[in-house]
N, C-alpha and C positions, 0 to 999 in steps of 0.2 A: 568931259568924258575921260580925259586923260587921268584925272584924279581917281575916278572910279576904276579905271583900268589899273591904275597903280595900286589901289587898295586891294583889288582883286588879285593881283600878282603877289602882293605882300601876304595876303591871306593864304593864297595857294602855297607860297614858299613856307609860311609858318606851318601849314597843314603837313607839308612834305617833311619839314624838320621834326614835327611832333610824331609823324608816322615813322620816321627814321629812328627817333628816340624810343618809340614803342617797340620797333623791330629789334633794336639793340638790346633793350630791356628783356624782350622775349628770348633773344639769343643768350643773354647772360643767365637768365633763369633756367633755360633748357640745358645750358652747359653745367650749372650747379646741380640740376636734377640728374643729368647724365653721370656726373661725378659720384653723386650719392647712390645711383643705381648700380654703378660699377663697384662701389664699395660694398653694397649689399650683395652683389653677385659674388664678389671675392669671399665675403663672409659665408654666403650660402655654399660656396665650393668647399670652404673649410669644414662646413657642417655636414656636407653630403657623405663624406667618408664615415664619420661616426654614426650618422643616421642609417647608412647601409648596414653597418655592423650591428646596430640595434635591431633593425628590421630582420636581419638574418638570425639574430639570437632569439627574437620573438617568434619567428617562424619555427625554428628548432624547438623552442619551448612549447609552442602550440602542437607540434607533431608529437612531442613526447607526452604531453598532457592527453592527447587523443589516444595514444597507445596505453597510457595508464588507465584511462577511462574504459577502454575495451577490456583490459585485464580485470579491472574492478568489476565490470559487468559480468564477465565470465565467472569470476570467483563468487560473486553474489548468486549467480545461477547455480553454481556447484553447491554452495551452501544451502540454497533452497531445496535442491534435490536431496542432499544429505538429511535435511530436516524432514522432508516428506518420507524418506525411507525410514528414518528413526521413528517418526509418528506411526507409520504403518507397522513397523516391528513391535513397537510398544502396544499398539492396538491388538495385534495378534497375540502377543504375550499375555495381555489382560484377558482376552477371550479364552485362551488356553488355561490360564489359572482359574477363571470362573467356571469353565467346564469341569476341570479337575475337582474344584470345590463342590460343585453340584453332584458329581459322581460320588465323591467321598461321602457327602451328606446322605445321598440315596442308599449307599452301601451301609453306612452306619444305621440309618433308619430301618433298613431291612434286617440287619443284624440284631438290633434291639427289639424290633416289633415282632420278629418270629417267635422268641420265647414268651413274650407277652401274650401273643395270640394263642400259643399252645396252652399256656397256663389259664388263659381265659376260657378256652374250650374245655379244659379239665374242670374248671370251676363250675361252668355251665352244666356239664354232665353230672357232677356231684350234686349240684343244686336240684337238678331235675330228678335225680335218683332219690334224694331226701324227700322231695315233694311227693313223689309216687309212694315212697315207703310210709310216710306219715299221713297219707291221705286216708280219710275214713272210707269205710266200705260203703258202696252205694246203697242207699235205702230204697225200699220199694216205693214206687210212686203212689202218692195219695190221690184218691179220686175226689175230685171236687164235684159236689152235687149242686146243681142249680135249682133253686126253688122258683116255681112258676108263680108269678103274681097274677091274681084275678084281674081281668080287664075291668076297668072302672066304667 
């Protein structure tokens, strides 16, 4: 049993040594990892300043673009109103020109047709006068005698 106890003690000692080696290895790895993380933190600290500047510039640009968008929207609305007013003005102008043309045509038609109607009336009067003048005197009516046919 002494040998067995000795083997057990040796195995336990080896396990403790292996455990100590693993703990030392973990310590060294964590120390390297800490050094790398500290290096990354230093790098990130050097980048934070420019990143803040960039973010402020982006925020300023975003605000300016929003303002430009509002101005563009207002100008587009103004252009739309101007176009609507221009369209309405043109429509009214076209209606006015059309009304003037219709009135002018009606006036011209009346001016032209009045003498034509007068001459037409004169021509009808002359024609009727000539018809009456050249009409033959009425003849006495001729009596038509009907012959009776014997009943058959």
